[in-house]
N, C-alpha and C positions, 0 to 999 in steps of 0.2 A: 674349512670344508669338512663335513661329517664323513666318517668312515662307513663303508658299506656294511650291511648287517648280514651275518651268516648264522646258521644253526649248527652247533656241534653235537654229534651223537657219540656217546662213549667217553671214556676217560683218556685224556691225552697227557703225555709227559710234558714237563716244563719246556724241553727243547722244541716241542711242537706248538704248545699253547702260547708261549711268549711271542714267537713271530706272528702267529695269527692275531693275537690281541694288538700287536703293533700296527697291523694293517687294516683290521676289521673290528667291528663291534660284534663280539661273540656272545650269542645266547646259547644256553645249554638245553638240550632236549629234556623235558621233564622226566624225572626218575619214575614217576607214576605211569609213564607211557601214554598219558592223556594229553593230546595237543592243546586242549582247552585250558590246561593249567598254565599255559603261556598266554599272556594277555593279547587281545586281538590286535592292538596297535603294533606290538612287536612282531606278531605273525605277518602282518601286512608289510613290514619293513624288510623282512628276510628275503633275500634273492638267491641265496646259494646254501647248500648243505655241505658240511664237512662230515662225511659218514664213516664211522668206525664201529666195527662190531659184527655180530652174526645174527642179529634180529632181522625181521622182515621189514623192508621199506616199500610199502605198497601204496595203492591209490588213496587209502584213508588218510595217510599222513601227508602225501603229496597235495591232496586237495585242501588240506587245512592251511596251506601256505600259498595263497593265490598268485604271488609274484615270484615264486622260486623259478629259476631258469637254469640252474646247474646243480648236479649232485656229484661232488668230488669224492670218490671212494678211496678209503685207506686200505689198500691191498689189491692184489691182482684179481681175485675172484669177486664177481658181482652178481652171483646167482640169487642173493637175497634181495636184490633191488629189482623192482618191476620196470625193467628197461623199456619194454614195449609200451607200457602205459606212460612212462616219462616221455618217450618219443612222441606219443600222440598228443601230448600237452606242450610240445616244443621245448622240452627240457633236455639239455645235454647231460651226458654221464661220462665221467672219466674214471680210470683206475690207475694202478701203479705197477705195470708189468716190468719184467727184467730185473728190477732192483733186488728181488728176493729169491731169484732162481737158484743161486749158488747155495744159500742157506737151506732151502727146502731139499735140494738134492743131497747136501751133506747129511741132513738128519735122516733121510731115507736110507742112505748107506749105513749110517751109525746104528739105526734101529735094526737093520738087517744083520749086521755083525753081532750086535748085542743079543738078538734073539737066537741066532744060529750058534753062538758060543756060550749062551747062558750067562752073560756077563753080570746082569743084575743079581741073579741067584747066586753066582759065585762070590760076589761081594758080600752078600748076606751070610754065605757059608763061612767066610773068614771072620766076620764080625760076631757071629753067634758062637764061635768056638768049635763048630763042627769039623773044621779042618783037622783038629787034633784027633778026631775019631776016624778019619779016612779021607781019601781024595774026593773031590767034587766029580759028579758024573761027566762023562766025556761029551764034548761039543761036536760040532760037525764042520767039515771043511767048506769054505766058500769058493776058493780058487778052482776054476775049471768047471763049475756047475753051469747049467743053462738057466738064464734069467729072462723072464718076459716083462716087457714094459707096456702097460695098457695106457696108451695115449702118448704119442711122440711129439708133443709140443716143446716149448722151451725147457720146462722142468724135466719132462721125460727124457729128452735128448741129453740133458746135463747129467741125469742119473746114469744113463747108459754109458756115457763117456767115462764117468768115474769107474764104472764096473769093468771097463776094459783093462784097468790096471790090475784087476784080479784074474785076468785071463779067462773070464767067463764067456760063455756063448750067448750072444745077445739076440733075443727074439722080440718082436714088437707088434702091437696092434694099433692101427690108426685108420682114419677114413680113407686114406689113399697111401700108396707106396711112396716112401721117401728116399731121398738120396742118402744112403748110409754106407759106412765102410764094412760091407760084408755081413751086415745084420740080416736076420731072417724075418720077412714080412708075413703076417697072418691077417686075413680079413675077417676072421671069426675068433671070438674070444675063447670059446670052448676048445677050439683047435689049438690056440696059443697056450692055454692052461695045461692041456694034455702034453704039450711038447716040452714044458719047462719044470724046473725044480722049485723056482721062486717066481712069484708074480707080484710086481710092484705097480700100484695104481696111481697114475698121474693125470688122468683125464680131467677136463674142466667140469665144474659143477653145473647144475641146471637141469631142466626137465628132460633133456635129451639123454642124460646119463644116469637117471635115477635107477638104482639097482642094476646097473649094467654088469656088475660082478654078481651074477645070479647064482642060484642054487646049483645050476648045471656047471657053471664056471668053477665054483668052489669044489664041487665033487670031482671035476676033471683034474684038479691039482693032485689028488690022491693022498694017501696016508703019510707020505714023506714030504709033502709040499708045504711051502711057507707063503703067506700072503702079507704084504706090506702096503699100507694105505697112507698116502700123503696128499690125497685129492680132496674129497668131501665125504662125510659120513653117508650122505644120501646115495653115493655110488655103489654101495655094498648092500646086499640083502642080509641085514644083521641077524634076522631070525634064523635063516639058513646057516649063516656063519657060526653062530653060537651053538646050534645043534651039531654042526660038524666038529667044532672044537671040543664040545662035551664028549662026543663019541670017539675022539681022536681020529676022525676021518681025514683031517689034515694035521700036520705036525705043529703048526703054530701061526700066530697072527701078531703083527706089530702095527700100531696105528697112532696117528697124531690127530685124527678126526673121527667124529662120531655123530650119530643122530642125537638130537635133543641135548646138545652140549649146553652147560657142563653136567647136566643131569643124565648121564649115560646109563644104559641098561646095566643094572646092578649085577647081572650074571657074569659080565666081563670081570668083575672084581673077585670072583670066586675061582677063576680058572688059572691053572699053573702053566699054561702054554701060550700066554699072551704077554705082550709088552705094551704098556699104555703111556701115552704122552698127552699133555693138556693143550692141544692145538697151539704149539709154539714153534713150528718149523721155521718161521721167520723171526723167531725171538732172540735176536742178537742186537746189541746196542747199535752196531754199525748199520745193519739193515733197517731197523726201525727208524733210525734217523733219515736214511735215504727215502724210505716210504713216506714219512711225514713231509720231507722237503718236496717230493714230487706232487703230493696232494696239495701242498701250499702253493707250489708253482702253477698248478692248474687253476686254482682259485684266483691267483694273481693275474694270470693270463686272461681269465674271463672278465675280471673287473677292469682291466686295462685294454679290453677289446682286441687282444692278440689271439692268434690261433691256439686252441687248446693243445697241450703237449701230447697227451695220451687219451684221445677220445675213444669211447666205446661205441656210440651211436652217431 
C-alpha cells in the first residue's frame, strides 16, 4: 500500500523528518517559492501540508494543490496561514499549543533580566578588558516593580506566574477579566502601560493585534519603561518604537520577534538600549521535539481518520 503524500515547508531536523518519511511520501516545497516547480502529478497526490516557518501560506499556494485537506502547522502561532480561506475550501488547520509555553515564558523572563541588568554589555565589559579600567554601569532592580502583561493567554499567564517569584506587582490586559491571584486588570493598553514599569507583549498574532502596541502605548511607558516582546513583530509599531528608543523616551526594548524577519530594521542594530534575539523562544531541543511530534500526530490522526488533536478551525 502506498504511503500518503504530504508537502513539507521549511527545514526539519532528522528527529522530525525520519518519522514523517516512515509514514508519508514527503515532498519538499520548492526553494524558489514557485509551486509550478513541483510537477503536476506530485501536486495532485499531496493531501496534507506540514507547514514550518514564518512565510505566508495563502490562497495562491493552497489552490496549487487541489486535493489538500489538512495544514498541520509547526508552532502555536498560525497568523501566516490564511485560515479563513482554508476553511472555505474545507481544509482543516492544526497547530501545536501548550508544548512551547514554558520555553517562551522562560525566554521572556531571561530577556527582561538581561536587559534590566545589562548582562550582555557586562559580558563584553569583561571580555574587552574594560573591567580593569573601572566598574560596569549599575543595573536596575527587578524585584518589587510593576509589570504589565499584554495578553493573558497560556504564555502570558505563564510569564506572570514566573514574575511572582520576583515579588513584582502584576497588571494585565486581555479581552475580559480573568480569574487571577490578585493581579490588576486593565481593559485599555495605554492605561496598562501608564501603570507599569515593564510591559511584556504576549498577545496572539494576526490582523486583530497589528500594532496593538501603538505609539500611544509606547509613550505611556515613559522614560524609565521597558518593553519586551515575545508575541509577533506585527504587534508593535516599530517605527514609533525606534523613534522612542533613539530619543531615550523609553529605557529599553528586548525582543525575540520582528517585522520582516530575518531582515529586520537595521536601526535596531545601532541602538545600545536593545536586546535582540533571532526568534528562538521555543528553541530548545526538548520543545522542538515536542512540537514536531504533535505536528506529526495531527498528520497521522488525519490519515487514519481519527479526530485531530489540536484543531484550529
